[in-house]
ROPALO-36007 format. One record per residue (C-alpha): z, y, x; residue number from 1. Coordinates in steps of 0.05 Angstrom, whole numbers, always signed. Layout:
# residues N
+--------+--------+--------+-----+
:     c3 :     c2 :     c1 :   k :
+--------+--------+--------+-----+
:      Z :      Y :      X : NUM :
...
+--------+--------+--------+-----+
This chain:
# residues 393
+--------+--------+--------+-----+
:     c3 :     c2 :     c1 :   k :
+--------+--------+--------+-----+
:  +2357 :  +1655 :   +893 :   1 :
:  +2301 :  +1699 :   +849 :   2 :
:  +2311 :  +1753 :   +898 :   3 :
:  +2303 :  +1711 :   +960 :   4 :
:  +2242 :  +1675 :   +931 :   5 :
:  +2207 :  +1748 :   +908 :   6 :
:  +2226 :  +1771 :   +989 :   7 :
:  +2190 :  +1705 :  +1013 :   8 :
:  +2130 :  +1721 :   +969 :   9 :
:  +2121 :  +1790 :   +996 :  10 :
:  +2126 :  +1767 :  +1066 :  11 :
:  +2070 :  +1716 :  +1059 :  12 :
:  +2028 :  +1760 :  +1022 :  13 :
:  +2030 :  +1816 :  +1075 :  14 :
:  +2017 :  +1762 :  +1124 :  15 :
:  +1957 :  +1740 :  +1085 :  16 :
:  +1922 :  +1814 :  +1080 :  17 :
:  +1930 :  +1823 :  +1146 :  18 :
:  +1903 :  +1761 :  +1170 :  19 :
:  +1842 :  +1777 :  +1130 :  20 :
:  +1837 :  +1840 :  +1164 :  21 :
:  +1840 :  +1818 :  +1237 :  22 :
:  +1818 :  +1760 :  +1281 :  23 :
:  +1888 :  +1763 :  +1314 :  24 :
:  +1929 :  +1702 :  +1308 :  25 :
:  +1989 :  +1721 :  +1275 :  26 :
:  +2054 :  +1679 :  +1264 :  27 :
:  +2107 :  +1694 :  +1211 :  28 :
:  +2182 :  +1703 :  +1235 :  29 :
:  +2228 :  +1697 :  +1176 :  30 :
:  +2303 :  +1731 :  +1181 :  31 :
:  +2351 :  +1678 :  +1203 :  32 :
:  +2426 :  +1690 :  +1187 :  33 :
:  +2457 :  +1652 :  +1246 :  34 :
:  +2427 :  +1648 :  +1318 :  35 :
:  +2463 :  +1625 :  +1376 :  36 :
:  +2461 :  +1663 :  +1445 :  37 :
:  +2429 :  +1613 :  +1502 :  38 :
:  +2465 :  +1602 :  +1564 :  39 :
:  +2409 :  +1634 :  +1601 :  40 :
:  +2410 :  +1697 :  +1564 :  41 :
:  +2486 :  +1708 :  +1572 :  42 :
:  +2472 :  +1695 :  +1651 :  43 :
:  +2416 :  +1747 :  +1653 :  44 :
:  +2461 :  +1795 :  +1607 :  45 :
:  +2521 :  +1788 :  +1657 :  46 :
:  +2475 :  +1798 :  +1712 :  47 :
:  +2447 :  +1863 :  +1679 :  48 :
:  +2520 :  +1887 :  +1665 :  49 :
:  +2539 :  +1877 :  +1740 :  50 :
:  +2480 :  +1921 :  +1763 :  51 :
:  +2476 :  +1975 :  +1724 :  52 :
:  +2526 :  +2032 :  +1720 :  53 :
:  +2537 :  +2064 :  +1650 :  54 :
:  +2542 :  +2034 :  +1586 :  55 :
:  +2498 :  +2036 :  +1525 :  56 :
:  +2503 :  +2002 :  +1456 :  57 :
:  +2447 :  +1964 :  +1430 :  58 :
:  +2442 :  +1964 :  +1355 :  59 :
:  +2401 :  +1910 :  +1317 :  60 :
:  +2385 :  +1923 :  +1245 :  61 :
:  +2367 :  +1859 :  +1204 :  62 :
:  +2369 :  +1837 :  +1129 :  63 :
:  +2427 :  +1800 :  +1146 :  64 :
:  +2469 :  +1860 :  +1174 :  65 :
:  +2480 :  +1899 :  +1234 :  66 :
:  +2487 :  +1858 :  +1300 :  67 :
:  +2511 :  +1899 :  +1362 :  68 :
:  +2520 :  +1880 :  +1430 :  69 :
:  +2541 :  +1921 :  +1495 :  70 :
:  +2491 :  +1930 :  +1549 :  71 :
:  +2503 :  +1970 :  +1614 :  72 :
:  +2444 :  +2018 :  +1647 :  73 :
:  +2430 :  +2077 :  +1694 :  74 :
:  +2366 :  +2096 :  +1663 :  75 :
:  +2345 :  +2160 :  +1630 :  76 :
:  +2290 :  +2156 :  +1571 :  77 :
:  +2254 :  +2096 :  +1549 :  78 :
:  +2240 :  +2044 :  +1600 :  79 :
:  +2207 :  +1980 :  +1604 :  80 :
:  +2219 :  +1931 :  +1665 :  81 :
:  +2185 :  +1864 :  +1680 :  82 :
:  +2251 :  +1824 :  +1702 :  83 :
:  +2265 :  +1766 :  +1739 :  84 :
:  +2316 :  +1729 :  +1698 :  85 :
:  +2343 :  +1692 :  +1755 :  86 :
:  +2367 :  +1761 :  +1800 :  87 :
:  +2366 :  +1816 :  +1735 :  88 :
:  +2318 :  +1859 :  +1780 :  89 :
:  +2244 :  +1862 :  +1782 :  90 :
:  +2233 :  +1823 :  +1851 :  91 :
:  +2209 :  +1753 :  +1853 :  92 :
:  +2214 :  +1726 :  +1916 :  93 :
:  +2190 :  +1659 :  +1933 :  94 :
:  +2209 :  +1632 :  +2005 :  95 :
:  +2174 :  +1583 :  +2059 :  96 :
:  +2159 :  +1516 :  +2027 :  97 :
:  +2149 :  +1536 :  +1952 :  98 :
:  +2099 :  +1485 :  +1932 :  99 :
:  +2036 :  +1506 :  +1897 : 100 :
:  +2047 :  +1496 :  +1821 : 101 :
:  +2115 :  +1523 :  +1821 : 102 :
:  +2131 :  +1559 :  +1752 : 103 :
:  +2174 :  +1623 :  +1741 : 104 :
:  +2192 :  +1664 :  +1684 : 105 :
:  +2176 :  +1740 :  +1680 : 106 :
:  +2224 :  +1774 :  +1623 : 107 :
:  +2204 :  +1841 :  +1599 : 108 :
:  +2260 :  +1886 :  +1575 : 109 :
:  +2261 :  +1950 :  +1539 : 110 :
:  +2318 :  +2002 :  +1557 : 111 :
:  +2342 :  +2065 :  +1510 : 112 :
:  +2288 :  +2060 :  +1458 : 113 :
:  +2304 :  +2096 :  +1388 : 114 :
:  +2270 :  +2069 :  +1327 : 115 :
:  +2226 :  +2014 :  +1359 : 116 :
:  +2181 :  +1987 :  +1298 : 117 :
:  +2123 :  +1960 :  +1338 : 118 :
:  +2098 :  +1939 :  +1411 : 119 :
:  +2051 :  +1903 :  +1454 : 120 :
:  +2063 :  +1885 :  +1526 : 121 :
:  +1997 :  +1871 :  +1571 : 122 :
:  +2014 :  +1839 :  +1639 : 123 :
:  +1961 :  +1834 :  +1690 : 124 :
:  +1969 :  +1797 :  +1756 : 125 :
:  +1925 :  +1777 :  +1820 : 126 :
:  +1892 :  +1710 :  +1798 : 127 :
:  +1884 :  +1693 :  +1865 : 128 :
:  +1956 :  +1689 :  +1875 : 129 :
:  +1985 :  +1670 :  +1799 : 130 :
:  +1960 :  +1643 :  +1735 : 131 :
:  +1988 :  +1666 :  +1676 : 132 :
:  +2003 :  +1592 :  +1637 : 133 :
:  +2048 :  +1617 :  +1571 : 134 :
:  +2078 :  +1673 :  +1540 : 135 :
:  +2122 :  +1680 :  +1481 : 136 :
:  +2169 :  +1727 :  +1433 : 137 :
:  +2244 :  +1698 :  +1443 : 138 :
:  +2253 :  +1706 :  +1369 : 139 :
:  +2318 :  +1666 :  +1365 : 140 :
:  +2354 :  +1702 :  +1428 : 141 :
:  +2400 :  +1752 :  +1391 : 142 :
:  +2374 :  +1802 :  +1454 : 143 :
:  +2310 :  +1798 :  +1424 : 144 :
:  +2286 :  +1868 :  +1396 : 145 :
:  +2273 :  +1848 :  +1330 : 146 :
:  +2316 :  +1788 :  +1321 : 147 :
:  +2328 :  +1773 :  +1252 : 148 :
:  +2280 :  +1824 :  +1222 : 149 :
:  +2218 :  +1812 :  +1185 : 150 :
:  +2164 :  +1814 :  +1239 : 151 :
:  +2091 :  +1787 :  +1251 : 152 :
:  +2080 :  +1761 :  +1324 : 153 :
:  +2024 :  +1778 :  +1358 : 154 :
:  +1980 :  +1735 :  +1408 : 155 :
:  +1991 :  +1716 :  +1468 : 156 :
:  +1917 :  +1727 :  +1481 : 157 :
:  +1900 :  +1708 :  +1548 : 158 :
:  +1843 :  +1731 :  +1587 : 159 :
:  +1803 :  +1705 :  +1645 : 160 :
:  +1757 :  +1757 :  +1659 : 161 :
:  +1720 :  +1728 :  +1717 : 162 :
:  +1713 :  +1662 :  +1694 : 163 :
:  +1748 :  +1616 :  +1746 : 164 :
:  +1795 :  +1586 :  +1706 : 165 :
:  +1855 :  +1632 :  +1716 : 166 :
:  +1881 :  +1678 :  +1673 : 167 :
:  +1897 :  +1745 :  +1701 : 168 :
:  +1915 :  +1784 :  +1639 : 169 :
:  +1962 :  +1765 :  +1566 : 170 :
:  +1973 :  +1815 :  +1514 : 171 :
:  +2031 :  +1796 :  +1469 : 172 :
:  +2069 :  +1838 :  +1418 : 173 :
:  +2096 :  +1839 :  +1354 : 174 :
:  +2106 :  +1893 :  +1292 : 175 :
:  +2170 :  +1892 :  +1235 : 176 :
:  +2140 :  +1887 :  +1160 : 177 :
:  +2168 :  +1936 :  +1119 : 178 :
:  +2220 :  +1978 :  +1132 : 179 :
:  +2268 :  +1972 :  +1191 : 180 :
:  +2271 :  +1987 :  +1266 : 181 :
:  +2303 :  +1976 :  +1331 : 182 :
:  +2342 :  +2024 :  +1375 : 183 :
:  +2379 :  +2009 :  +1443 : 184 :
:  +2367 :  +1958 :  +1499 : 185 :
:  +2336 :  +1891 :  +1482 : 186 :
:  +2281 :  +1835 :  +1506 : 187 :
:  +2215 :  +1843 :  +1485 : 188 :
:  +2175 :  +1774 :  +1513 : 189 :
:  +2177 :  +1723 :  +1562 : 190 :
:  +2114 :  +1702 :  +1606 : 191 :
:  +2109 :  +1643 :  +1646 : 192 :
:  +2064 :  +1643 :  +1713 : 193 :
:  +2041 :  +1592 :  +1759 : 194 :
:  +2033 :  +1596 :  +1836 : 195 :
:  +1963 :  +1579 :  +1850 : 196 :
:  +1966 :  +1601 :  +1925 : 197 :
:  +2016 :  +1599 :  +1986 : 198 :
:  +1997 :  +1625 :  +2046 : 199 :
:  +1994 :  +1581 :  +2114 : 200 :
:  +2024 :  +1642 :  +2147 : 201 :
:  +2051 :  +1707 :  +2133 : 202 :
:  +2063 :  +1738 :  +2066 : 203 :
:  +2023 :  +1747 :  +2001 : 204 :
:  +2044 :  +1793 :  +1947 : 205 :
:  +2020 :  +1828 :  +1884 : 206 :
:  +2049 :  +1869 :  +1824 : 207 :
:  +2065 :  +1843 :  +1759 : 208 :
:  +2032 :  +1901 :  +1721 : 209 :
:  +2060 :  +1924 :  +1661 : 210 :
:  +2051 :  +2000 :  +1672 : 211 :
:  +1979 :  +2003 :  +1644 : 212 :
:  +1951 :  +2035 :  +1576 : 213 :
:  +1955 :  +1969 :  +1541 : 214 :
:  +2026 :  +1968 :  +1542 : 215 :
:  +2050 :  +2011 :  +1488 : 216 :
:  +2113 :  +2021 :  +1437 : 217 :
:  +2114 :  +2055 :  +1368 : 218 :
:  +2170 :  +2083 :  +1321 : 219 :
:  +2173 :  +2075 :  +1255 : 220 :
:  +2129 :  +2135 :  +1240 : 221 :
:  +2078 :  +2097 :  +1280 : 222 :
:  +2074 :  +2149 :  +1335 : 223 :
:  +2072 :  +2123 :  +1397 : 224 :
:  +2135 :  +2128 :  +1445 : 225 :
:  +2136 :  +2146 :  +1518 : 226 :
:  +2163 :  +2103 :  +1561 : 227 :
:  +2167 :  +2089 :  +1636 : 228 :
:  +2143 :  +2024 :  +1652 : 229 :
:  +2168 :  +1988 :  +1718 : 230 :
:  +2123 :  +1930 :  +1741 : 231 :
:  +2156 :  +1871 :  +1775 : 232 :
:  +2140 :  +1846 :  +1839 : 233 :
:  +2112 :  +1783 :  +1870 : 234 :
:  +2120 :  +1751 :  +1934 : 235 :
:  +2107 :  +1690 :  +1971 : 236 :
:  +2130 :  +1676 :  +2040 : 237 :
:  +2090 :  +1633 :  +2086 : 238 :
:  +2106 :  +1605 :  +2154 : 239 :
:  +2113 :  +1657 :  +2214 : 240 :
:  +2052 :  +1675 :  +2243 : 241 :
:  +2045 :  +1646 :  +2307 : 242 :
:  +2053 :  +1684 :  +2366 : 243 :
:  +1988 :  +1691 :  +2411 : 244 :
:  +1992 :  +1670 :  +2484 : 245 :
:  +2005 :  +1727 :  +2540 : 246 :
:  +1960 :  +1730 :  +2593 : 247 :
:  +1973 :  +1749 :  +2668 : 248 :
:  +1941 :  +1745 :  +2731 : 249 :
:  +1953 :  +1760 :  +2804 : 250 :
:  +1899 :  +1765 :  +2863 : 251 :
:  +1901 :  +1764 :  +2940 : 252 :
:  +1888 :  +1792 :  +2983 : 253 :
:  +1911 :  +1855 :  +2949 : 254 :
:  +1863 :  +1896 :  +2995 : 255 :
:  +1801 :  +1849 :  +2996 : 256 :
:  +1733 :  +1863 :  +3038 : 257 :
:  +1664 :  +1852 :  +3013 : 258 :
:  +1635 :  +1789 :  +3029 : 259 :
:  +1701 :  +1753 :  +3038 : 260 :
:  +1735 :  +1704 :  +2988 : 261 :
:  +1789 :  +1730 :  +2936 : 262 :
:  +1830 :  +1685 :  +2899 : 263 :
:  +1857 :  +1701 :  +2825 : 264 :
:  +1913 :  +1664 :  +2796 : 265 :
:  +1928 :  +1664 :  +2720 : 266 :
:  +1986 :  +1615 :  +2734 : 267 :
:  +2040 :  +1659 :  +2700 : 268 :
:  +2004 :  +1666 :  +2633 : 269 :
:  +2042 :  +1634 :  +2582 : 270 :
:  +2020 :  +1605 :  +2513 : 271 :
:  +2079 :  +1614 :  +2462 : 272 :
:  +2065 :  +1547 :  +2431 : 273 :
:  +2007 :  +1497 :  +2442 : 274 :
:  +1981 :  +1497 :  +2512 : 275 :
:  +1928 :  +1546 :  +2543 : 276 :
:  +1856 :  +1509 :  +2542 : 277 :
:  +1810 :  +1561 :  +2569 : 278 :
:  +1813 :  +1622 :  +2624 : 279 :
:  +1749 :  +1666 :  +2622 : 280 :
:  +1746 :  +1713 :  +2676 : 281 :
:  +1691 :  +1770 :  +2681 : 282 :
:  +1702 :  +1799 :  +2752 : 283 :
:  +1664 :  +1867 :  +2733 : 284 :
:  +1607 :  +1868 :  +2783 : 285 :
:  +1553 :  +1844 :  +2738 : 286 :
:  +1562 :  +1768 :  +2756 : 287 :
:  +1565 :  +1717 :  +2695 : 288 :
:  +1637 :  +1708 :  +2666 : 289 :
:  +1663 :  +1640 :  +2684 : 290 :
:  +1703 :  +1594 :  +2643 : 291 :
:  +1753 :  +1558 :  +2674 : 292 :
:  +1817 :  +1504 :  +2652 : 293 :
:  +1851 :  +1514 :  +2713 : 294 :
:  +1889 :  +1574 :  +2720 : 295 :
:  +1865 :  +1585 :  +2798 : 296 :
:  +1791 :  +1610 :  +2810 : 297 :
:  +1759 :  +1648 :  +2871 : 298 :
:  +1704 :  +1702 :  +2871 : 299 :
:  +1668 :  +1742 :  +2927 : 300 :
:  +1646 :  +1807 :  +2920 : 301 :
:  +1579 :  +1825 :  +2954 : 302 :
:  +1596 :  +1898 :  +2959 : 303 :
:  +1648 :  +1948 :  +2962 : 304 :
:  +1680 :  +1990 :  +2906 : 305 :
:  +1727 :  +1990 :  +2849 : 306 :
:  +1717 :  +1932 :  +2801 : 307 :
:  +1753 :  +1924 :  +2732 : 308 :
:  +1775 :  +1849 :  +2728 : 309 :
:  +1784 :  +1817 :  +2658 : 310 :
:  +1817 :  +1753 :  +2638 : 311 :
:  +1820 :  +1723 :  +2567 : 312 :
:  +1865 :  +1665 :  +2558 : 313 :
:  +1851 :  +1616 :  +2490 : 314 :
:  +1906 :  +1568 :  +2468 : 315 :
:  +1902 :  +1511 :  +2433 : 316 :
:  +1921 :  +1540 :  +2364 : 317 :
:  +1856 :  +1583 :  +2366 : 318 :
:  +1899 :  +1653 :  +2395 : 319 :
:  +1878 :  +1690 :  +2455 : 320 :
:  +1904 :  +1748 :  +2492 : 321 :
:  +1860 :  +1792 :  +2543 : 322 :
:  +1888 :  +1831 :  +2603 : 323 :
:  +1855 :  +1872 :  +2657 : 324 :
:  +1866 :  +1897 :  +2732 : 325 :
:  +1828 :  +1946 :  +2773 : 326 :
:  +1813 :  +1910 :  +2847 : 327 :
:  +1783 :  +1956 :  +2906 : 328 :
:  +1747 :  +1922 :  +2950 : 329 :
:  +1736 :  +1954 :  +3024 : 330 :
:  +1670 :  +1953 :  +3061 : 331 :
:  +1676 :  +1916 :  +3126 : 332 :
:  +1631 :  +1927 :  +3178 : 333 :
:  +1584 :  +1870 :  +3193 : 334 :
:  +1543 :  +1849 :  +3250 : 335 :
:  +1479 :  +1817 :  +3233 : 336 :
:  +1444 :  +1820 :  +3297 : 337 :
:  +1477 :  +1760 :  +3331 : 338 :
:  +1444 :  +1769 :  +3401 : 339 :
:  +1447 :  +1849 :  +3406 : 340 :
:  +1369 :  +1857 :  +3421 : 341 :
:  +1368 :  +1912 :  +3357 : 342 :
:  +1333 :  +1867 :  +3308 : 343 :
:  +1346 :  +1810 :  +3260 : 344 :
:  +1304 :  +1749 :  +3261 : 345 :
:  +1302 :  +1679 :  +3274 : 346 :
:  +1342 :  +1680 :  +3333 : 347 :
:  +1397 :  +1712 :  +3291 : 348 :
:  +1394 :  +1663 :  +3232 : 349 :
:  +1387 :  +1602 :  +3273 : 350 :
:  +1461 :  +1601 :  +3303 : 351 :
:  +1485 :  +1612 :  +3230 : 352 :
:  +1445 :  +1549 :  +3213 : 353 :
:  +1473 :  +1514 :  +3270 : 354 :
:  +1545 :  +1528 :  +3263 : 355 :
:  +1545 :  +1525 :  +3181 : 356 :
:  +1602 :  +1482 :  +3160 : 357 :
:  +1649 :  +1495 :  +3218 : 358 :
:  +1707 :  +1533 :  +3221 : 359 :
:  +1756 :  +1551 :  +3281 : 360 :
:  +1764 :  +1488 :  +3324 : 361 :
:  +1706 :  +1452 :  +3302 : 362 :
:  +1658 :  +1428 :  +3357 : 363 :
:  +1604 :  +1472 :  +3326 : 364 :
:  +1646 :  +1537 :  +3316 : 365 :
:  +1611 :  +1591 :  +3331 : 366 :
:  +1652 :  +1666 :  +3323 : 367 :
:  +1587 :  +1705 :  +3320 : 368 :
:  +1559 :  +1660 :  +3264 : 369 :
:  +1622 :  +1675 :  +3224 : 370 :
:  +1589 :  +1747 :  +3199 : 371 :
:  +1637 :  +1761 :  +3142 : 372 :
:  +1698 :  +1746 :  +3188 : 373 :
:  +1727 :  +1699 :  +3132 : 374 :
:  +1741 :  +1639 :  +3181 : 375 :
:  +1686 :  +1593 :  +3159 : 376 :
:  +1607 :  +1598 :  +3167 : 377 :
:  +1581 :  +1584 :  +3101 : 378 :
:  +1523 :  +1604 :  +3049 : 379 :
:  +1553 :  +1680 :  +3047 : 380 :
:  +1548 :  +1680 :  +3123 : 381 :
:  +1472 :  +1656 :  +3117 : 382 :
:  +1458 :  +1705 :  +3055 : 383 :
:  +1483 :  +1770 :  +3099 : 384 :
:  +1436 :  +1748 :  +3155 : 385 :
:  +1371 :  +1732 :  +3103 : 386 :
:  +1386 :  +1797 :  +3069 : 387 :
:  +1369 :  +1835 :  +3136 : 388 :
:  +1322 :  +1790 :  +3172 : 389 :
:  +1263 :  +1834 :  +3194 : 390 :
:  +1303 :  +1894 :  +3199 : 391 :
:  +1299 :  +1935 :  +3270 : 392 :
:  +1366 :  +1965 :  +3287 : 393 :
+--------+--------+--------+-----+
């Protein structure tokens, strides 16, 4: 009994001295003789054993004796993992429909370490996606590296560096007091994260970063232990990105003439969800773009040449697609001297005005007044005559 009292006095005295020398919040863990393995740890250990191919024995030296358990591993050298306790690997994948506010644990494991005396784990995340809510040392878990040993728990200390109310970093650790060490494989810490953003479409991801200079291991000579640090990987999957619409059009006639109407038809365009709300046409001849809600439109080219016709469609989801085709407009010989007197004057303009609006079979139809030969006397015929008014041929 006196021995136990003296041991406790030594623990509390040491903790008091350290608390006077540092502002870090410290907690003292007293050795416990009996601790039951939780079902969660058993499940985690089973997953690890099935995943990793060779066997290594972890040894826990405690004041109450030596505790040993077997873990399988394919690792060489000391390694630290940010591990998913549900899957036994480093991936934390959350499917479509995962709600904001979902919390999950990251377990930090160490493998193949020799004479571990102290450690600190520094986890950093993307604070636009995740918030670090809690962190603790699993001191009652037999897989914990310092389970049953006299130790000082360090932290956790949380960091909100950008002041947005979300913790992007946490520092947590422990050190043995007095004589002792840990060798083998075991659990260092558990850190709880909260999902604060889910994507409306597509996928967001970030590392669960422990591979940094502030994650440290010390041996019982206070020398730093070299270790490979393996980050976790977080991913949240949103709904699929909507497919954009598909733009397509035809035109007729396929060999159009200047001054004659060309019909453009975008009825073959498809929305791929939603509906097409706008058809934006650029006929490539310098005339202004036109916006239609109907897929069919017409245009008359005033001159011959090759023109790049561009169609952009926009659907009800705000998505768009653009396509284009080259159209070659042929020159057509136009007779603007209707009466054949070698000059263009009022005697040529008046017949077009008289026949305006007529077509074959109409009582005012005059084939000569159909200057551009498109089967109707309209503004295009008047413009062609007017553009040449006063010309002597």
